[in-house]
C-alpha positions as CSV (number, residue, x, y, z in Angstrom):
1,M,44.7,91.5,148.5
2,F,42.7,94.5,149.0
3,A,44.0,96.5,146.3
4,G,41.3,99.1,145.2
5,V,39.2,98.5,148.3
6,P,38.4,101.7,150.3
7,D,40.2,101.7,153.8
8,D,37.1,102.1,155.9
9,E,35.6,99.1,153.9
10,V,38.7,97.0,154.8
11,R,38.6,98.3,158.5
12,A,35.0,96.5,158.6
13,M,35.9,93.4,156.9
14,L,39.1,93.0,159.0
15,G,38.0,93.6,162.4
16,E,35.1,96.3,163.1
17,N,32.4,93.9,162.2
18,A,34.0,91.5,164.6
19,L,34.2,94.1,167.9
20,R,30.5,94.7,166.9
21,V,29.3,91.1,166.7
22,Y,31.1,90.0,169.5
23,R,31.1,92.8,171.8
24,F,35.1,93.1,172.2
25,D,36.3,95.8,173.9
26,E,37.5,98.3,171.4
27,A,40.3,100.3,173.0
28,K,42.0,96.7,174.1
29,V,41.5,95.5,170.6
30,R,42.9,99.1,168.9
31,A,45.9,98.8,171.4
32,H,46.8,95.5,170.4
33,A,46.3,96.1,166.5
34,E,48.6,99.8,166.5
35,R,51.3,97.6,168.2
36,I,51.5,94.1,166.3
37,G,49.2,95.3,162.9
38,P,50.3,96.5,159.7
39,P,49.6,100.3,159.5
40,A,45.9,101.6,158.5
41,G,46.2,102.5,154.4
42,T,48.6,99.7,153.7
43,F,46.3,96.7,153.0
44,G,46.5,97.2,149.0
45,E,50.1,97.6,149.0
46,T,52.5,94.6,148.2
47,P,54.1,93.3,151.2
48,P,58.1,93.5,151.6
49,I,59.5,90.5,149.7
50,D,60.8,89.4,153.6
51,N,57.3,89.0,154.3
52,V,56.0,87.1,151.0
53,A,59.1,84.5,152.0
54,Y,58.2,84.2,155.2
55,A,54.6,83.8,154.8
56,R,55.3,81.2,151.8
57,L,57.7,79.4,154.6
58,W,55.3,79.3,157.2
59,R,52.7,78.0,154.9
60,E,55.4,75.2,153.4
61,S,56.0,74.3,157.5
62,A,52.5,74.3,158.7
63,A,51.5,72.0,155.5
64,G,53.8,69.4,156.7
């Protein structure tokens, strides 16, 4: 989805703008992101098939 987009722009789109706008505690948000989020610099990569299959299953189950 973000292939070819520089990492600093991806970070801004996915979180840093919200940190500023909503005045979130940056240290707390970063701690959660490091624990549960994908590693920085991997947003332009194709996810492993297991993740793709899981996302498709989740989407289909959410649709009803």
